[in-house]
C-alpha positions in Angstrom: 32.4 20.8 -10.0 30.2 17.7 -10.3 30.8 15.7 -13.5 29.3 12.5 -14.8 31.5 10.0 -16.6 29.7 7.4 -18.8 31.7 4.2 -19.3 30.9 3.2 -22.9 33.7 1.0 -24.1 32.3 -2.5 -23.6 32.3 -5.0 -26.4 28.9 -6.5 -25.7 29.7 -10.0 -27.0 26.6 -11.5 -25.3 24.4 -9.3 -27.5 25.9 -10.7 -30.7 25.0 -10.6 -33.6 23.7 -7.1 -33.2 26.7 -5.9 -31.1 29.8 -5.9 -33.2 33.3 -4.3 -33.1 32.1 -1.4 -35.3 28.8 -0.9 -33.5 29.0 -2.1 -29.9 25.9 -2.3 -27.8 26.0 1.3 -26.4 25.5 2.6 -30.0 22.5 0.3 -30.7 18.8 1.1 -30.7 17.7 -1.6 -28.3 14.9 0.1 -26.5 12.8 2.8 -28.2 14.1 5.4 -30.7 17.3 6.3 -28.7 20.5 4.3 -28.5 21.8 3.0 -25.1 24.4 5.8 -25.1 21.8 8.4 -25.8 19.6 7.1 -23.0 22.6 7.4 -20.7 23.1 11.0 -21.6 19.4 11.9 -21.6 18.8 10.8 -18.1 21.5 13.0 -16.7 19.7 16.2 -17.7 19.0 18.6 -16.1 21.3 17.6 -13.2 24.4 17.9 -15.5 25.0 20.3 -18.3 26.5 18.9 -21.5 30.0 20.3 -20.6 29.8 18.3 -17.3 29.1 14.9 -19.1 32.0 12.8 -20.2 32.3 9.4 -21.9 35.2 7.0 -22.0 35.2 4.7 -25.0 37.5 2.9 -27.4 39.3 5.0 -30.1 37.2 3.2 -32.8 33.9 4.1 -31.1 34.6 7.8 -30.3 33.4 9.3 -33.6 30.1 7.3 -33.5 29.2 8.2 -30.0 30.1 11.8 -30.6 27.7 11.9 -33.6 24.9 10.4 -31.5 25.2 13.1 -28.8 26.7 16.1 -30.6 25.7 18.4 -27.7 28.7 17.0 -25.7 32.0 18.8 -26.3 34.4 16.8 -28.5 37.0 17.0 -25.7 34.6 15.2 -23.4 34.7 12.0 -25.4 37.8 10.4 -23.9 39.3 7.8 -26.2 41.2 4.8 -25.0 43.7 3.3 -27.4 42.3 -0.1 -26.4 39.9 -1.4 -23.8 41.6 -2.3 -20.5 38.6 -2.7 -18.2 36.8 -0.3 -15.9 39.8 0.5 -13.6 42.0 2.1 -16.2 38.9 3.8 -17.8 38.0 5.4 -14.5 41.6 6.5 -13.9 41.9 8.0 -17.3 38.7 10.0 -16.7 39.8 11.0 -13.3 43.0 12.7 -14.5 41.1 14.6 -17.2 38.7 15.9 -14.6 41.5 16.8 -12.1 43.2 18.8 -14.8 40.0 20.9 -15.1 39.2 21.0 -11.4 41.4 19.4 -8.6 38.3 19.3 -6.3 36.0 17.7 -8.8 33.5 15.0 -7.8 32.8 12.4 -10.4 29.8 10.1 -10.9 30.9 6.9 -12.7 28.0 5.6 -14.7 27.6 3.2 -17.7 25.8 3.0 -21.0 24.9 -0.6 -20.3 22.0 0.3 -18.0 18.4 1.1 -18.7 16.6 3.1 -16.0 12.9 3.9 -15.9 12.9 5.9 -12.7 15.0 8.8 -13.9 13.9 11.3 -11.2 14.8 8.8 -8.5 18.1 8.2 -10.3 18.9 12.0 -10.3 17.9 12.3 -6.6 20.2 9.5 -5.5 23.1 11.1 -7.5 22.6 14.3 -5.5 22.6 12.4 -2.3 25.7 10.5 -3.3 27.4 13.8 -4.2 27.0 15.0 -0.7 28.4 11.8 0.8 31.3 11.9 -1.6 32.1 15.4 -0.6 32.7 14.1 2.9 35.4 11.8 1.6 33.4 8.6 1.2 33.7 6.3 -1.8 30.0 5.8 -2.7 28.6 2.9 -4.6 25.0 2.8 -5.7 23.3 -0.5 -4.7 20.1 -1.9 -6.2 17.5 -3.3 -3.8 17.2 -7.0 -5.0 14.0 -7.7 -6.9 14.8 -11.4 -7.0 17.5 -13.9 -5.8 19.6 -13.2 -8.9 22.8 -15.2 -9.4 23.9 -12.8 -12.2 25.0 -9.9 -10.0 27.5 -9.3 -7.3 26.1 -8.4 -3.9 27.1 -5.7 -1.3 26.7 -6.5 2.4 25.4 -3.4 4.2 26.9 -2.6 7.6 26.3 0.3 10.0 23.7 2.9 8.9 25.4 6.3 8.9 22.1 8.2 8.5 19.7 9.3 5.8 19.7 12.0 3.2 16.6 12.8 1.1 15.1 9.6 2.5 18.0 7.5 1.2 19.8 5.4 3.9 23.6 5.4 3.7 25.4 2.3 5.0 29.0 1.4 5.5 30.0 -1.5 3.2 31.0 -4.6 5.1 32.1 -6.6 2.0 31.6 -7.2 -1.7 30.4 -10.6 -2.6 31.0 -12.4 -6.0 28.0 -13.7 -8.0 26.6 -16.3 -5.6 25.0 -19.7 -5.9 21.2 -19.7 -5.9 20.8 -20.8 -2.2 23.1 -18.0 -1.1 21.3 -15.5 -3.3 18.0 -16.4 -1.8 19.2 -15.8 1.7 20.8 -12.5 0.8 17.9 -11.2 -1.2 15.4 -12.0 1.6 17.5 -10.6 4.5 17.3 -6.9 3.6 21.0 -6.5 4.4 22.3 -6.8 0.8 22.2 -4.8 -2.4 23.0 -5.8 -5.9 26.3 -4.2 -7.1 25.2 -1.8 -9.8 28.7 -0.8 -10.9 27.9 2.9 -10.4 30.0 5.0 -8.1 30.4 8.6 -6.9 33.6 10.0 -5.4 36.0 12.9 -5.2 38.7 12.7 -7.9 41.5 13.1 -5.4 40.1 10.2 -3.3 39.9 7.7 -6.1 43.4 8.6 -7.4 44.7 8.2 -3.8 43.2 4.7 -3.8 44.8 3.9 -7.2 48.2 5.1 -5.8 47.8 2.8 -2.7 46.3 -0.3 -4.4 47.2 -0.2 -8.0 50.6 1.6 -8.1 51.6 0.4 -11.6 48.4 1.8 -13.1 48.8 5.0 -11.0 52.3 5.5 -12.4 51.0 5.1 -16.0 48.2 7.6 -15.3 50.7 10.1 -13.9 52.6 9.9 -17.2 49.5 10.5 -19.2 48.4 13.4 -16.9 51.7 15.1 -17.3 51.1 15.1 -21.1 47.5 16.6 -21.0 47.3 19.6 -23.2 50.6 18.8 -24.9 51.1 18.0 -28.5 52.5 14.5 -27.7 49.5 13.6 -25.5 48.3 10.8 -27.8 51.7 9.3 -28.2 52.2 9.2 -24.5 48.8 7.7 -23.9 49.3 4.9 -26.4 52.8 4.1 -24.9 51.3 4.0 -21.4 48.3 2.0 -22.4 50.5 -0.7 -23.9 51.8 -1.3 -20.4 48.4 -1.2 -18.6 46.9 -4.5 -17.5 43.2 -5.2 -17.8 41.5 -4.8 -14.5 38.1 -3.9 -13.0 37.5 -1.1 -10.6 35.7 -3.6 -8.2 38.7 -6.0 -8.0 41.4 -3.4 -8.3 40.1 -0.8 -5.8 36.7 -1.2 -4.2 37.0 -4.5 -2.5 39.9 -3.2 -0.3 39.3 0.6 -0.3 38.9 2.7 2.8 35.7 4.4 3.8 33.3 2.8 1.2 29.5 3.4 1.6 26.5 2.1 -0.3 23.2 3.8 -1.0 20.5 1.3 -1.8 17.9 2.5 -4.3 14.9 1.3 -6.3 14.8 3.1 -9.7 13.6 0.7 -12.4 17.2 -0.5 -13.1 18.1 -3.1 -15.7 21.6 -4.1 -16.6 21.3 -4.9 -20.3 24.1 -7.4 -20.6 22.4 -10.2 -22.6 19.3 -11.1 -24.5 17.5 -12.3 -21.4 17.9 -9.0 -19.6 16.8 -7.0 -22.6 13.7 -9.1 -22.9 12.8 -8.1 -19.4 12.1 -4.5 -20.7 9.2 -5.6 -22.9 5.8 -7.0 -22.1 5.1 -10.5 -23.4 1.9 -11.6 -25.1 -0.5 -14.1 -23.5 1.7 -17.0 -24.8 4.9 -15.5 -23.2 6.3 -14.3 -26.5 8.1 -11.0 -27.3 8.4 -10.0 -30.9 10.4 -6.9 -31.9 10.2 -6.2 -35.6 8.0 -7.8 -38.4 6.9 -11.3 -37.4 4.3 -14.0 -38.0 3.8 -16.9 -35.5 1.9 -20.1 -35.3 1.9 -22.1 -32.1 4.8 -20.3 -30.6 5.4 -20.1 -26.9 7.8 -18.3 -24.6 10.0 -17.1 -27.4 11.9 -13.8 -27.8 12.4 -12.5 -31.4 14.5 -9.4 -32.0 14.2 -8.8 -35.7 15.3 -6.2 -38.2 13.8 -5.4 -41.6 13.0 -9.0 -42.6 9.9 -10.8 -41.5 10.6 -13.5 -39.0 8.1 -16.4 -39.0 8.0 -19.1 -36.2 6.0 -22.3 -36.2 5.6 -24.8 -33.3 8.6 -23.5 -31.3 9.1 -22.6 -27.7 11.7 -21.4 -25.3 14.0 -19.9 -27.9 15.8 -16.7 -28.7 16.0 -15.5 -32.3 18.0 -12.4 -33.3 18.2 -11.3 -36.9 20.8 -8.9 -38.2 21.8 -8.0 -41.7 24.4 -10.7 -42.1 24.0 -13.1 -39.2 21.2 -15.0 -37.5 21.2 -16.3 -33.9 18.8 -19.1 -32.9 19.4 -20.5 -29.4 17.6 -22.2 -26.5 16.6 -19.7 -23.9 18.3 -21.7 -21.2 21.6 -21.5 -23.1 21.6 -17.8 -24.1 24.6 -17.2 -21.8 26.7 -19.1 -24.3 26.4 -16.5 -27.0 29.8 -15.2 -26.0 31.2 -18.7 -26.9 30.0 -18.2 -30.5 32.0 -15.0 -30.7 35.1 -16.7 -29.3 34.8 -19.5 -31.9 34.5 -16.9 -34.7 37.7 -15.2 -33.4 39.6 -18.4 -33.3 38.4 -19.4 -36.7 39.5 -16.1 -38.3 35.9 -15.2 -39.3 36.3 -11.5 -38.6 33.6 -10.5 -41.0 31.0 -11.5 -38.5 32.7 -9.9 -35.4 
């Protein structure tokens, strides 16, 4: 069985004030009429039937995501008691899939991405499935469109061949988000891909890597797996998750895993992690402005406005981001939009939970 797992538990603090604890970014309408989670489900059809699509999310987000995609079986919305990063989320999904089919292959995807080339996306997932069936841990790389310093990079090694016109390379190493000079060299060399955070592997292979590299997490997962289908499953999960450390799949497993391959692909991919990346999905006017929602402008340049129901008027401003929500307004210089997360941290420390 080939199953898709959508990771949908991120807090999305860099998309504040729209992304909140009770409506995180995967549940928002950021592009078009569908939410980010709905887009993630939509692009999997017809390759995956609804019963083959799973989501991992926080307990407090489960009902909302289920209501947005009611075609997914309730049991396929896997709820974490608390977010612990991508490694525990992947492990939790893996034991659920192994319970159903010990030979299952899982595609690990995310609700943070927007992909315009959906046919290409589905084609590369089929290619990755074949590679995973041979025992490889497959990561999907994105051919660099620019020398971005916002992504990790994957150094491509020996080419193992092609399938459906997609080359498959051994991974030499994973590289952290680089400085600009290093990013320029890697992007121009043709030997590197951006790390998309999307993976395909056999369930038994990834659990074997957890056992070898993250034995503490593996032991907690085995406790939870033993309780699957039992009446005390939730209690066992909560108890185990209280002892699980927060960790990413990249640091915890992929950087030191055996037999990792990368398939580079171009598919109109955007990681919607902040307001700048979201703005890339819209076409600016002749003055470089992007206005979403009711607006009126005078002498405005290179400005991104994401409004709601209220009219947003701008006069004589440039190079700023404005985001209007029902109870909070963000105004920041474009060059400092990465600091939005710092506002959220200050609100937390100040006890201002009504705006979180």
